Every structure is written in structure tokens, then in C-alpha cells.
N, C-alpha and C positions, 0 to 999 in steps of 0.2 A: 301292359299299357299303363297301369297305375305307377309303376316305377318310372316309365318314360315321362308321364305327366309331372311327377315330382321333380325329376331332373330338369325338365324344361322350365318349370316354375322357378327352381333355384337359379338357373342361368338368367332368366328374365329379371328376377329380383336383383341379382348381382349387377347386371347392366344398368338397371334403373338406379341402383344405389350409387354406381360410379358417376352417372350423369348428375344425380342429385348432389353429390359431393363437389363436382366441378362447378355447378351453379352456386352452391354455398361459398365456395372459394372465390368465385367472381364477385358475389355480393360483398364479401369481406374486403376485397380489393377496392370496390367502388365506395366503401365508407371512407377510405383515406386516399382521395384522388390527388395525384401530383401532376401538375401541368408540364410534363416533360415528354419528349418524343419517345423515349425508351418505355415509359410507363404506358403511353397510348398504344405503342406497338405490342407490348405484353398483353394489354387488355384485348386487343384485336385478335391476337393468337388464341387467347383463352376462349373468346366468343366463337371463333371459327372451329376450335376443337369441340366445343359443346354442340354447335350446330351440326357438325359432321357426325358426331356420335348419335344425336337425335335422328338425323336423316337415315343413318345406317340402321338404327333400331326400327324405324318406321318401315324401311324397305324390307328388312328381314321379316317383320310381322306381316307385311302385305304378301310376300311370297308364301309365308306359312299359311295364311288364310286362303290364298288361291289353291294351294295344294289340298287343303282341307275341303274346299268346294269341289275340286275334282274327285276326291275320294267320296264325298257325299253323293255326287252324281253317279259314280260307279256303284255305290251301295244301293241307290234308288233303282238302278237298272237290274241289279241282282235281286232286289226285292220283287220287281215285276216278274222276273223269271220264276221266282219261287211261287208267286201268285198263279202263274200258268201251270206250275207243277201241281198246285192244289186243285186247279180245275181238272187236270188230267186224273188226279187221284179220285175225284168225285165221279168220273166217268168209268173207272175200272172197278173190278171186284176186289174183295179183301185180300186175295192171294197175289194180285199183281198190281200193287200200289206204289211201286218205286220208280222214280224217274231221276236219272243221274244227270248232273250238270258238269260239263267239261271245263277246264280252266279257261278256255277261250270263249266262254259264255255261250257255247252251242248246246242245244237241248237234244238229247238222244232218247228215243222211245224204245222201250223194251219190246222185243218181238212178241212175247206172250201177251203184252198189253194191246198190241195193234189189232188182235182178233176181236177185242171187246170195245174198240173205239169207233166212232163214225168215220166215214171215209174222208170227210173234209178236214177233221182234226189230224188224222194221220198224214194227209197231204200237206197240211200246213207245217207240221213238225218235220216232215222230210224236206220241205222247202228250206226251213231254217237250218237244218243239218247240212244241206247241200250248198247253201249260199253264205254260210258263215255266221249264223245266229241272228239275233234281233237287231244287229247293226250292219248287216250285210258285209261283214269282213272288215269294216272300218273300225278305227279306235273310237273311244267314247267322245273325245274332244271334237274330232272332225264331224262325227255323226250328229252331235248336239248342235253345232253351228249350222249344219245342213238342215236339220229339222227347224231351227229358228228361222232361217231364211225361207224355207219351203212353206212353213205355217204362216209367216207374215204375208206372203204373196198368194197364199191359198193354192199352191201348186201351179200357178201360172208361170210362163216362160221368163217373166221379168225377174224372177228370183235368182237367175243364173249369175248375173253380174255381182250381186251382193254376196252370193255364196262363194264365188271365186275370190272375192276380196278377203274373206275370212280364211278360206282354205288355200293358203299359199302353196302348199305342197301337192295340190291336186290339179289335174288338167280338166278341160271342159268335157272331154270324152269320159273321164272318170265320174264327173258329176252327172252327166247324162245317163251313164250306165247305172249309177246309184239311184237316180231318179226312177229309172225303169224298174229297178229292183224294189224300190220303196212302194211304187204303185201296185206292183204285183203282191207285195207283202200286205198292203192294206186290203186288197181284194180278197186274198186268201184268209186274212184275219176276220174280215166281215162274214165270209162264208162259214168260217169256223164258229163264230158267235151264233149265226143263225142255226147251224147244225146243232150246237149245244142247246139252244132254246128248244128246238124240236125234240131233241133227245130228252130234255128235262120234262117237256110236256107229256111225251110218251111214258116216261118213268112215272109221272104223276098219275096218269090214267091207269097204268098198271098197278100202282100203289092203291088207287081207289078201289079197283077190282079186288085186290088182295084184302083190303079193309072190309069190303062188303062180305066176302067169304068168311073173313075172320069174325065179323059180327054175327053171322048165322051160327057159326060153330060156338061162339061165346054164348048165344041165346040157349042153344041146346045144353051147353055145359052149365049155364046158370040154373036151368030147370032141374037138371040132375042134382046140382049142388043144393037147390032149395029143398028137394025131397030128402036128401041126406041130412040137411040141416033140421028139417022138421022131426025126423026120427031122432036125431041127436038131441033136439030140444026136449022131446018127451023123456028120453032117457036122462037128460040132465035135470029135468024137473023132479023126477023120482029121486035122483041122487041128492038134489037140493033139499027135498023134504026130509030125507034121512039125515042129511048133515044138519038141517035146522033143528031136528029133534035132539041130535047129539049135542049141538051147541047150547040148546036150552038147558039140558042136563048139566053140561059143563059150567054154564053161567050160574046155575043154582049152587053148585059145589064151590065155584069160585067166590060167590057172594058170602057163603058161610065162612069160608077160609079168610075172606077179607075182613068180615066182622070180628072173627077171633083175633086176627092180626091187629085190627084197629084197637080192640080192647087191651091187648098186651102192650101196644104202643102207648096208649093213654096212661097205663099203669107205669110204664117206664118214664114217661114224661113227668108224671107226678113225683116219682122218686127223684128224678133229676132236678125238679124245681126245689124239692126239700133239701137236696144236697147243695144246690146253689144258694138257698137262703142261709143254711148253716155256714157255708163258706163265706158268704157276705158278712154274716155276724162276726165270724172269726176274724175276717180281714178288718172290720171296723174296730174290734177290740184291739187287734194288733196295731192298728193305725193310731188309736188313742194312746196306747202304751208308748208308741214311738214318739208321738208329739210330746207326751209328758217327759219322756227321757230326753228329748231334744231340748225342751224348755229348761229342765234341771241342768243339763250339760251347759246350756248357754249361760245360765245364771252363775254356775260354777266358774266358767271361763271368764265371765266379767269380774267376779270376785278375785280370781287369781290375777287377772289383768290389773285390777286396782292395787292389790298387794304388791305386785311386781313394780308398778309405777312408784308406790311409796318407797319400796326398797331402793329402787334406782335413784329416787330423789334424795333419800338419806345418804346413799353412797356418793352422789354428786356433791352434797353439802360437806360430807366428810373429806372428799377429795379436795374440795375448795379450801377447807380449813387446813388440811395437811399441806396443800400447795402454798397457802399464805405463810405458814410457819417455815416451810422450806425456803420460800422466797426471802423471808426475813433473815434466816441463817445465811443464805447465799450473799445477801446484801452486806451483812456484818463481816463475813469472810472477805468479801471484795474490798470493804473499807480497810480491814486490817492489812490486806495485801497492798492496797494503795499507799497506806501510811508507811509500810515497810519499804516499799519502792522509793517513796519520797525521802526517807531517812538514808537509804542506800545511795540515792543520787546526791544528797547533800554531803554525805561522807566522802563520796568520790570527788565531788567538787572541792571540798576542803583539802583532801589529799593532793589534788592536782595543784591547788594554790600553793601548798607547802613545798611541793616539788619544784614549782616555778621559782619560788623564793630561793631555795638552795641553789638552783642552777644560776640564778642571777648573781649570788654571792661568789660562786666559783668563777663566773665570767669576769667579775671585777678583779679577782686575784690574778688571773692569767692574762688579762688583756694588757697590751703594751701600747703606749701612746708615743709615737715618734713624730718629731717636727719635720716639716717638709723643708729640705735644703738641696736644691738642684745642683749647687756648685760642688757638692761632695762627689759627684760622679767623675769630675775631672781631677780630683786630688788623689795623690798616691795613698795607697792603703797603709795601715800600720805595719803589715808584714813586709811591704815593699820598702818602707822607710827603714825598717830594721835590716833589711837585706843590703841596702845601699849605704848604710852608715859606715864611715871610715873607721878602720881598726888599726891601732898602732903596732909597731914591731914588737914581737914577743921574744926574739933571740938577739945574739950578738952580731949575727950576719945581717947585712943590708938586704932589704926586700927589693928584689929586682922586678918582679912581675907578679901581680895578683890576678889570677884568672877569675873572670865573672862572665855571666851571660851577657849577650849583646842586647842593647836597648833598641826597641823598635823605633823606626824613623818617625812615626807619628807621635811618639812619647819623648823624643829627644827635645831638650830645652825646657821641659816642664819642671 
């Protein structure tokens, strides 16, 4: 049942969480409302979905509660049956106290128990056994509605119409038959109650008689006990006197032993106090020595600290002096290097100027100054003039033909 309850709780929480998420989603949608038909339709669908979910959850819970109410009524009826069992147990002896309940809620009476029960009780139980239990063979639902209508009209015939409205599966003959059964049930139940009252009264009277006899026997027993007690008291008094004498002797012996123990204890305490005093003096002396040693150590540390500070100060001054000398040396070295660099730079510049002068003289020697004459492009060159110059005959024979290259057409007549 615990597992079922946990499972049911988990399911309910899941459904509620789903509904809560849908409502939150609807709230987020309502923050940014758009006046469009599609948006309105979407909101309507979401609202309908949430409403359907809530209605389904409510309907499921309603059905669950109705089922629980039915189970509660069934449990109440079973408890009433158990109450009747308890009544039957009170009527029977210790060897026959069991009354079994069948699954159909019928009560069966053990045969061994019937011999010890009143006739009305046995008759009532047989009637229940024969007619189907405390509901007359009807189920709990129909019987409860029948009782509701019957009680409302106090058993009058006017209850029939209302009972038929509730009991749709029952006919008028069934209701009349159940009414007849119920009246007989009430009659037998009342007779059973009266019989139980009479039986209880009889049992009470029997108990009173038994108590009276018991009181008489107890008086006799008390008298005998008193006599025995008196004899025991006398014997106990004698034993007490003997024990008292032994106790007194033991107390005296105990007192002597206690006094001796107390004296030895006092002596031990005195020795202990002396030891404590010596220990305290020794501790004080040690404490003074420690304080003196601590003071000397502290003074020594302070002197060492001062000496260390002086040494460090002297070292710092020495380092400063050395640093100043080194700085001066470095500055002088840097000045020498700077002068050397300046001389090297001046020498390089002088060498560069000399080189430029030499190059300028060489350029003056090699450079050719030609005057501009555009007409010389059209004049024949010296080589051509030498080539075309007429040469006289060198032999006795006449010169018939002198071969020479052809003159281009563009140069003819120049």
C-alpha cells in the first residue's frame, strides 16, 4: 500500500506539473499579445487544452474518492462484523472462541460454540447464514441506498418509490422481499440483544456468588496466613536481635579499621602536601631561571641585531662607494668609446669625400660632350662616302663594268 501511495502521488504530481507548465506557457503568450486571428486561435486552443486537462484531473480524482468511499463503507461493515464476533467471543468459553468470516461477509458459528450460546444468538446467526449475511445477499452499494431510504421514511411504505429511483437494477418485488428480510433481521437482532443482556445479568449474578464464596475462602486463608505471619514475626524478631548484635560488633570493628585508615590517609596527605610544596618551590626556581635565561637571550639577540644592522649599514655604504666608483669608470669608458666613434665617423666621412672627388675627376676625363645636329641622320656616313667614291683605272684595259651593291630606293638621289 505504501508503494501504491507513492506511485499515485508521483502520477498526480506529474499531471499537476504538466497543467502548471501549460498555464505558465499561456501566461508567457499573454505577455506579448498580437491582434491576429491566428494568435487568438492559438490562445483558444491552449486554453481549451488546459481546461480539458483540469476537468480530466478533477473527474479522475472524483472517481478515486468515490471508490475510496465505497471501500470505507465496506470496511465499516467488516468492522461491524468483527464487533459481532467479539460479542460472540464474550459469550463462549476459552476453548471455543473462534468465529470465522466467509468472503461473502456471512458469519458462520462453530458447532462447539452453539452449545454454550443462548438460543436467540444461535437463531440470529443461523438466519444470517441462511439469508446471505448482514446485507441479505445484496451488495454494499444497494443495501446502503436501501437503508438510507428506509431510515428516512422510518420503514413506511412511502420509501419504496425513492428506493426504486436509487436501485435501478432492482424490481419492486426484490425491494419488498428485502424489506421483509430486513424487518425480520431487526426483530432477531433485538431479541439477540435482549438475550445477551439477560445472559450478562445471569453471568453477573453468578460472578457475585463466586465472589462471595471467594471472599469466605479468602477470610479463612487470611486467618491462617495471619497465624503463620505471627510465628514468622517471632522467629524473625529473634533473628533480628542476633543480627543486630552481630552488626554492632561489626560496626565497632569497622570503626576501628576506619580510624586507622583515616590516620594513614592523613599521613599520606601530609606527605603529599610536602611533596607538592617542594615541587612548587622547584618549579618557581626553574621559572626564575627560565625568565633570567629568556631575558639574557633577548638582550643578546638585541645586541646581535644592532651589530648586524651596523654591519649591513657599513656594507651598504661600501657598496654605494664602490657603485659610485664603478659608475665613474663606466662613464669615462663610455666617453672614450663615444669619442672614438666620433673620430671613426669623421674619418669615414673624410674618406667618402675623397672618394667622391676622385670619382668626379674620372667622370670629367671620360665624359664626351656632343653637339646636337639632327641633320646628320640624313647624311651619308664616312664609310659610305669612302665606298661610293670613284676610283680611276688601274690597268691598260678599259673598265667595262664596276660591280657594286644596289642603292635603296629611299636613298637614291641623296
